[in-house]
C-alpha positions in Angstrom: -3.6 27.4 -56.7 -4.5 28.5 -60.2 -8.3 29.4 -58.2 -6.1 32.0 -55.5 -3.5 34.1 -58.6 -7.0 34.3 -60.9 -9.0 35.6 -58.1 -5.5 38.3 -57.5 -5.6 38.8 -60.7 -9.0 39.7 -61.2 -9.3 41.8 -58.4 -5.9 43.8 -59.3 -7.2 44.3 -62.8 -10.6 45.5 -61.7 -9.1 48.0 -59.3 -11.2 50.6 -57.2 -11.8 50.6 -53.7 -11.6 47.0 -53.3 -8.7 46.1 -54.6 -6.8 48.9 -52.4 -8.3 48.2 -49.2 -7.8 44.1 -50.1 -4.0 45.2 -50.1 -4.6 46.5 -46.3 -1.4 44.8 -44.4 0.8 46.5 -46.8 -0.2 49.7 -47.3 2.7 51.4 -44.4 4.9 48.8 -47.5 3.4 51.0 -50.4 3.7 53.8 -48.5 7.0 53.6 -48.0 7.1 52.4 -52.1 6.2 55.7 -52.8 8.3 57.8 -51.4 10.8 56.4 -52.8 12.2 54.8 -49.7 14.6 51.1 -50.3 13.7 49.3 -47.3 13.4 45.0 -46.9 9.9 43.8 -46.2 8.4 40.2 -45.4 6.1 39.5 -47.6 3.9 36.7 -49.0 2.9 35.5 -51.9 0.3 35.0 -54.0 0.2 30.8 -52.1 0.9 32.4 -48.7 4.9 31.6 -47.9 6.9 34.4 -47.3 9.7 36.4 -49.6 11.6 39.5 -48.8 11.3 42.4 -51.2 12.9 45.5 -51.9 10.8 48.9 -51.6 10.9 50.8 -55.1 12.4 47.6 -56.8 10.5 46.5 -59.8 10.0 42.9 -59.2 9.3 43.8 -55.2 6.6 46.3 -56.4 4.6 43.3 -58.9 4.9 40.9 -55.6 4.5 43.6 -53.0 0.6 44.8 -53.8 -0.2 41.2 -55.1 1.9 38.4 -53.9 2.5 37.7 -58.1 5.1 39.1 -60.7 5.1 38.2 -63.7 2.1 37.3 -64.6 2.1 35.4 -67.9 5.9 33.4 -67.0 3.8 32.3 -63.6 0.9 31.1 -65.6 3.6 29.3 -67.5 5.1 28.1 -64.7 1.7 26.9 -63.3 -0.1 24.8 -66.1 3.3 22.7 -67.7 5.8 22.5 -64.5 4.9 19.0 -63.7 6.1 17.2 -60.8 10.0 14.7 -61.6 10.5 17.8 -63.6 14.3 19.8 -63.1 14.1 24.4 -62.8 17.2 26.4 -63.1 17.0 29.9 -62.8 20.4 31.7 -63.6 20.3 34.8 -61.1 17.5 33.8 -59.6 17.2 37.6 -58.2 14.6 37.8 -55.7 13.9 33.9 -56.1 10.3 34.1 -56.9 10.3 31.6 -59.6 12.7 29.5 -57.7 9.9 29.2 -54.9 6.9 28.6 -57.3 9.0 25.9 -58.7 9.3 24.6 -55.6 6.3 24.8 -54.5 4.8 23.0 -57.1 7.2 20.1 -57.2 6.1 19.6 -53.4 3.0 20.6 -53.1 1.3 19.5 -56.6 2.8 16.5 -57.5 
């Protein structure tokens, strides 16, 4: 999980044609975002689970192209969550952090 996040983060930071072509499967949604259209779309987070996002919305803008949002919080959760820990996601919004916590509890224990 950590390696996939690192790979996607490096690609995002690198930019250029390689980063652009890695997003080919969501380019049409990114185009809708640029036009200012708001549509609910089914995308995937970096560990592969599906998530529904609203194009043009701020958190969705981060998740849609590379599958992660709020890099510092994502890394913190990956680093410190351990099996058996309880997590409360108050105001879950799209549920990204709740999904990340659930995945960590199920699959990394």
